[in-house]
N, C-alpha and C positions, 0 to 999 in steps of 0.2 A: 791144479791150482787150488781148487776148493778143498781138497784133502789137506794141503799144506796150511791153508787158512784155519781149518778146523783143528789141526794139530797145534798150531801156534796159539789159538784161543784156549785150548785145554791146558797147554803148558803155562800160559800166563795166569789162568785162574788157579791152577794147582800151586804155582809158585807164590802168588799173592796170599793164598790161604795159609801156606806154610810160614811165610815171613810174618804175617800178622800173629799167628800162633806163637812163634818164637820170640818176637820182639815187642808185641803189644800193638794196640791200635794206632799209636803215633810213631812207631819205630821203623817205618819203611817209606820209600819214595817210589815214584814211577821208574826212575833210573835203576833203583835196586831191583825192581821186578823184572825189567827188561834184561838186565845183565844176568840175573840168576836163571831166567827162563831161556836165555840164549837167543833173544830176538832183538830187533832194533827198537829204540825208544819210540820212534815214529809209529811203529806197528801197535804198540800199547796205546798210544794216544788216539790213533785212528779208530781202534776197536772200542775203546771205553771212554774217550773224551777227556776225563781227568781222574784224579785219585778217588773222588767220591763215586764216580760212575763205576770204577773198578771194584770198589768195596760192595756196591749194590749188586753187581754181577756175580761176585763170589758168593754172597749170601743167597742169592736166588738159585745158584747152582747147587749149593750144599743143603738147602732146606726143602728139597722136593719131597723127601720121605715124610717130613713133618706135615706139610700141607696135605699130602694124600691121606695121612692118618686123620687129620682134622675133618676132612670131607667124609671119611668113612663113619666117623662118630656121629655126624649129623643124621645119618640114615640107618644106624645100627639098631634095628628094632629088637634084636635078641639081647641087647644090653640094657639093663634098667637105666632110666633117665638120670638118676643121681650118680650112678657109676660112670656114665658118659661124661658128666661134668668133671668128676675126679680124674678120670683117665685123660681128659683134655688138658687139665692143668698140670698133671704129673708128666705127661708127654712133652708139653711145652717147656716145663722146667728142665727135663733131661736134655732137650734140644739146646736150650740156652747154655746150660752148664758145659755141655760137650764142646761148644764152640764159643766160649765166653769172650776171648779176646776179639774174635771176629764180630760177634754180636755187639760188643762194646763199640767197635769201630763203626758199625752200621748205625747204631743209635746216635753217634756223634754227627754223622753226615745226613741223617734223616730224622728230624725232630719228631715226626709223627709215626716213627717206626715202633714196632714191638716184635722182638725176636726176628722172624723171617719176613715180615711184611713191611714194605716201604710205607704203606699207609695202614695204620693200626685199625682202621675202620673194619677191614675184613676179618681180622682175628676177633675183634670186639663183637662184631655182628654174629659170628659163629657161637661165641660163648653166651651171648644174650639169648640166642635161640635155645641153647641147651638148658640154661638156668630157667627160662620161662616154662619149660615143660615140667620142671620139678616144683617151682614156686610161681604159679600163674599170677598171683596177686602181688608179688614182690616187685620192687624197682630193679628189674634185671639189668637195666642199662648201667645203673650205678654199681651194682654188685659185680658186674663183669669188669668195669673199670678198676674197682678195688682189688680184685683178684689178679688182674693183669699187671697191676703196679708191683705185685710181689715177685714177679718173674722178669722184671726188667734187668738188664745186665748191670746197670749201675747199682741197683739195689742188692743184687746177689754178690757183686764184688765187694760192696761195703760189708755185708754180713760175713762173707767167707774170708776176705783178705784183711779187713780192718778190725772186725770184731773177733776174728779167730774161730768162728763156728765151722764145724766140719760140714761137708756137703750133705751127708746123711741126715744130720740134725736139721739143717735148713729145709731139706726136702720134706721131712716129716712135718715140720712146722707149717709149710705152705699147704700141704694136703690137709692138715688139721684145720687150718683157716677155711679152706674150701668146704670141708664137711660142716664146719660151724655156720658158714653162710647158708648152706642148704637146709640145715636143721633149725637154724635160729638159736642155737645153743652154744654160746661162747663163754658161759659163766663157769667158774671153778666149782668144785664140789659135786661133780656129776660123774657117775660110774657108768661106763658104757662097755658093751662087749667089744672084743677086738674086731677090727674091720679089715676087710681085704683091700689091699692096695695094688695098683699095677706095678709089676717088678721093673726096675730100671733095666736099660739095655745091657746085654752081657759084656759089651766092650766098654762099659762106662767106668765109673770111679771105684767099683768094687763094693758098692753098698747093695744089700739085698732087700727083700721085702721087709718092711718095717711096720708091724702092726701097732696101731696107736691105742692106748688105753688111758683114759682120764680117771683117776681115782679120787674119791671123796676123802677128805681128811678124817682121821680116826675119830669116831663118835659123831660124825656129821650125818644128817638124814640122807638117805639114798633116794 
């Protein structure tokens, strides 16, 4: 009996994730999920309560790897503190983009969510801790909020779908902002060496490592 229940749960979650990816955050119902998963509608409601509960469960199931990576970064003593911040932001970006319709649905049912956390406090607290190690005197709480705003699903959908920016360009921009937050240098006319960035996952959108370089205009002081 327990094995059947586990199989049903896995089938429901996988089906819901697929329907959200195919139809968007508003394009599915509990009836749709039950029919496609081959279970009774009552089973879906008993398991997850309502549509919002189902979305939360799907996100929780698909974001375990991101949460584990975030925990690792907090204690990664072999990684420089500034690179930990960049990797945190880049990894979160990759997670959100890879599951953009799902995260969009999640943000709609949980106003305090960010990416994979129903309560953004957890993700925010982790990023605050990382920023504080790089900039002890800065307002890490505000800076973390500002960076997390750049990787919200609604923000990324606006940039990618409405503004027509490709994913690689948006990713590079988000990482550039993160580096600017850490260095305090967001002004134009600055020449910096190329910086190492965390590579996107192999199964992602096909964008590779994107070294950033800001060049001063010709004739400007370096």
